[in-house]
N, C-alpha and C positions, 0 to 999 in steps of 0.2 A: 897959647891955648886956642884951639880952633873954635869956631862958632858953635859946633855941635856939642862940645864939652861945657860950654858956659851954662847951659840949661840942663845939664845931666842931672838925673835924680840920684842923690847920694845913696839912697836906699837900694839902688841896683847892685851895690857891692855887698849885700848881705850874704853871709855864709849859709850853706845848706842847713846847718845845725840851728842857726838863728831863725831861719825860715820855719824849721820844724817847730821851734818854740812858738812862733807867731801863730801857726796853724793850731797847735795844741791849746794856746790861749783862746783862740776863737772857738774851738771845740768845747773847752771847759766853760766858756761864757754861755754857750748854748745849753750845756748841761745844767749849769746853775740856774738859768732862767726858765728853761722849758722842761727840765727833767727828762729829756729824751734818752733813749737807749744809746749806750756808747757805741754799739755796732752801727747804728743808723747815723749817728754823728760822724764817725769815722768815714763811712762810705760817702757821705755828703761832702766832707772836706777833702777827700782824695780827688774829687771831681773839680775842685776849685782851681781857678786860673792861677798858675804858678806853682802848684803843688809839685810838679815834676822837678822843680829846682830845690825842693826841700829834702832833707835827710829823712826818708820815709820810715826807717827803723827807729830813729830817735823820736819822731812824731808818735809812732805806735806806742813805744815805751812810756813816753810822757802822758799821752792821753789816757791810755788804759791803766797804766800804773797809778797815776794820780787819782783817777776816779775810783779805782779798786781800794786804794788806801786813804781816801778822803777823810773818813772818820778819825783815823789815827793821826793823820797830819793836822787836822783841825784841833784835835786834842793837845797836840804838841805845840801848836801855835797860840792857843787860847791864853796861856799865862803871859804871852809876850805882847798881847795887843790890849788896847785900852777900851774896847767895846766888844759886845758879842760879834762873832765873826759874820753872822748873817746881816749885820748892819754895815759892813764894808761894801764899797762898790763891787759889782761883779768883776770888774777888770782887776782891782786890787786883790780881791779874793782869789781869782784864778792865778794871778802872778805869784801870790804867796804860796799857793798850793804847788805850782810848778817849782818854784824856788826851793821849797822845803823838800819836796820829792827828790829833786836833783841832789841836794845837799846830803840827804840820807842814803841815797841809792846809786849815786854816780860819783864815787870818790876819785875817779880818774879825772874828773873835771875840777880844777881848782876852785876853792870856795869863792874867791874874789870874782872869778868868771861867772859863776852861777848867780851871784848877787848882781853883778853888772848887767847880765842878760835879763833878769827880772825887772831891774830898774828901767832898762831901755824898752822893754815891752810896755811897761806902765806909762813911760813918757809917750810912746807911740799911740797907745790906745786908751789911756786913762785921763783922769782929771788933771788940773793944773799942778797940784803938789802931791798927788798920789805916789809919785816915784820916791819922794822923801820918806814917806811912811813905810813903803815896801822895803827901802834900804835899811831903815832903822830896825824893823822887825826881823828881817833876814840876817842882819848883823848879829842880833842877839841869838837867833836860831842857830847860826853857824858856830857861835861860841859854845853852844851845847852839843850840836851834832858832830862838830869837827873840832873839838877843843885842842887836840894836839897840833893840827894844821894851823889854827888860828893863833895859838900861843907861839908856835915857831915863827910865823909871820911877824908877830909883834916884837920878837927878839932881834929881828933883822934891822 
């Protein structure tokens, strides 16, 4: 291994779709804290360093779709969490919204991938054990939203 690779940032290998999720998480965080308009958040994020390496279409779908459906996503998540959703950290809240949105609206993405991506986002941006909480909640959510897929995976 040459000297250049010893200190290489492992995050440089993130896929465009993963980057889209990171930017969507940042946008949702901003939306949750400041209540800014989705269009303004979108424009600001698209100017961010590294956005050109993200899947812009998936980012658009996640940010706008999640904000548009936030109320119904929260209602579907509420029975699965142990506290009012507004008491979650903004990172956990945003990761749960993204995960729930993808589980409901992107059946082409395997549920395990959706959950793993939400867990990775929470590990990168959230508190120490927030990823465990997100994993547990989205596991329960997937069992409801994609019961056939989850049941099939359990049979294997």
